C-alpha positions in Angstrom: 46.7 1.5 -6.7 43.5 -0.3 -8.1 42.8 -2.4 -5.2 42.8 0.8 -3.0 39.9 2.2 -5.1 38.0 -1.1 -5.0 38.2 -1.4 -1.4 37.3 2.3 -0.9 34.5 1.8 -3.3 33.5 -1.4 -1.5 33.6 0.7 1.8 31.5 3.8 0.4 28.5 1.3 -1.0 28.2 -0.6 2.2 28.2 2.5 4.4 25.4 3.9 2.4 23.3 0.8 2.1 19.7 1.4 3.5 19.1 -0.8 6.6 15.6 -2.1 7.2 14.1 -1.4 10.8 11.6 -4.2 10.1 11.0 -6.9 7.5 7.5 -8.2 6.6 6.5 -11.3 4.9 3.1 -12.0 4.1 2.6 -15.7 4.8 -0.6 -17.5 3.4 -2.2 -18.7 6.3 -3.6 -21.9 7.8 -6.2 -20.1 9.4 -10.0 -20.8 9.0 -12.0 -18.4 6.8 -15.4 -18.0 8.2 -18.7 -16.5 7.2 -20.8 -14.9 10.4 -24.0 -13.2 10.8 -22.7 -10.0 11.9 -26.1 -8.2 12.6 -29.4 -9.0 14.4 -31.2 -7.9 11.5 -32.0 -10.8 9.5 -33.2 -8.5 6.6 -30.0 -7.8 5.7 -28.7 -8.8 2.2 -25.1 -9.4 3.7 -23.0 -11.4 6.0 -19.3 -11.2 7.2 -16.4 -12.7 5.5 -13.3 -13.3 7.9 -10.3 -13.8 6.0 -7.4 -14.4 8.0 -4.3 -12.3 6.7 -1.0 -13.7 8.1 2.3 -11.5 8.5 5.6 -12.4 9.9 7.2 -9.5 11.5 11.0 -9.3 12.2 12.0 -6.2 14.2 15.6 -5.6 13.0 16.8 -2.6 15.1 15.9 -0.7 18.3 12.2 0.1 17.8 10.5 2.3 20.4 7.2 2.2 18.8 5.1 0.0 16.1 1.8 0.5 14.9 -0.2 -1.2 11.9 -2.9 0.3 10.1 -5.1 -1.3 7.4 -6.6 0.5 4.2 -9.2 -2.2 2.6 -11.5 -1.0 -0.1 -10.3 2.3 0.0 -11.3 2.9 3.7 -9.2 3.1 6.8 -9.9 0.4 9.4 -9.4 1.3 12.8 -8.1 -1.3 15.5 -10.3 -3.0 17.5 -13.5 -1.8 16.0 -12.8 -2.7 12.2 -9.8 -5.1 12.6 -8.5 -7.5 15.1 -4.7 -8.3 15.5 -3.6 -11.1 17.2 -0.5 -13.2 17.9 -0.8 -16.4 16.0 1.3 -18.4 18.8 -0.9 -17.6 21.8 -4.1 -16.4 19.9 -3.8 -13.1 22.2 -5.3 -10.0 20.7 -2.6 -7.5 20.0 -3.8 -3.7 20.9 -0.2 -2.3 21.7 3.0 -3.9 20.0 5.4 -2.5 23.2 5.6 -6.1 24.7 6.6 -7.5 21.3 9.4 -4.8 20.6 12.2 -6.3 22.7 11.6 -9.9 21.8 14.2 -10.4 19.0 12.4 -13.3 17.1 9.9 -13.0 14.4 6.1 -12.6 15.6 3.5 -13.9 13.6 0.3 -12.0 13.6 -2.9 -12.8 12.1 -5.3 -9.8 10.8 -9.0 -10.2 10.5 -11.4 -7.5 9.3 -14.5 -7.6 11.3 -17.0 -6.0 8.9 -16.0 -7.4 5.5 -19.5 -7.7 3.9 -20.6 -10.0 1.2 -23.9 -10.5 -0.3 -25.8 -13.7 0.9 -25.6 -15.0 -2.7 -21.9 -14.7 -2.9 -21.9 -16.4 0.8 -24.3 -19.3 -0.5 -21.8 -19.8 -3.5 -18.8 -20.0 -1.0 -20.6 -22.8 1.1 -22.3 -24.6 -1.8 -19.3 -27.6 -1.6 -20.2 -28.3 2.1 -22.0 -31.6 2.1 -23.8 -30.6 5.4 -27.4 -28.8 5.0 -26.1 -25.3 5.7 -27.8 -22.2 4.6 -26.4 -18.5 5.2 -30.4 -17.6 5.2 -30.4 -19.6 8.5 -27.7 -17.9 10.5 -28.9 -16.0 13.6 -26.7 -13.3 14.9 -23.2 -14.7 16.1 -23.5 -17.8 14.4 -20.2 -18.6 12.0 -19.9 -21.0 9.6 -16.1 -22.4 9.1 -15.2 -22.7 5.4 -11.7 -23.9 4.9 -8.2 -22.9 5.6 -7.2 -19.5 3.8 -4.6 -21.5 1.7 -7.4 -23.8 0.5 -9.9 -20.8 -0.1 -7.2 -19.1 -2.3 -7.0 -22.2 -4.5 -10.9 -23.0 -4.6 -11.9 -19.1 -5.2 -9.4 -17.5 -7.3 -11.9 -15.4 -9.1 -13.4 -14.0 -5.6 -10.1 -13.1 -4.7 -9.2 -11.3 -7.8 -11.9 -9.0 -7.2 -10.2 -8.2 -3.7 -6.8 -7.6 -5.7 -8.3 -4.9 -8.1 -8.8 -2.5 -5.1 -5.0 -2.4 -4.2 -5.7 -3.0 0.0 -2.5 -2.1 2.1 -1.1 -2.5 5.4 0.7 0.5 6.8 3.6 -0.3 9.3 4.6 2.8 11.2 7.9 2.4 13.4 10.0 4.8 15.6 13.2 4.0 16.5 14.5 4.8 20.0 16.4 8.2 19.9 14.4 9.4 17.1 11.5 11.6 16.8 10.2 10.8 13.2 8.1 8.0 12.3 8.6 5.8 9.4 5.6 4.3 7.7 6.2 1.5 5.5 3.3 0.5 3.0 2.8 -3.5 2.1 0.3 -4.6 -0.5 -1.8 -7.1 0.4 -2.1 -10.1 -1.8 -5.1 -11.7 -1.4 
């Protein structure tokens, strides 16, 4: 009789278990962090810091729609004007995830914020270790300084990244399954 109750309890527990539609893993990227002069105006006191955020998406059920939104520094960032998302494997920009929904293997995406401005002084601190005679003040519009891989950047600049952590930036992934009319958002904290 006890065996019967154990089997019934096990079946009830496993049938009530919540199944994830998508799994998201934040990966410490090997992509390069860069600094770019984002404006023609040389009098500006800031430059753009481009940090590659990498996520591994694994779609686990029949998903009809998927979108990704970013909230960084308490601001909603739109795609593609504020944020670029691209497929790490082929470096192709992703504007619509439709073609990736039927692929039954994980998708690694890189997210880069286009306008993450930092002061010229902070940028100079970040490039001080470079042996070349480089200065942020000499950058022209569109010029880029490659710093180091994001994994190395994290090790070399923990104080800088701790400032990002204080804000609580998030990624919001919304999905809609086939035969369903509701969107299920999932919030993922960005761990700088």
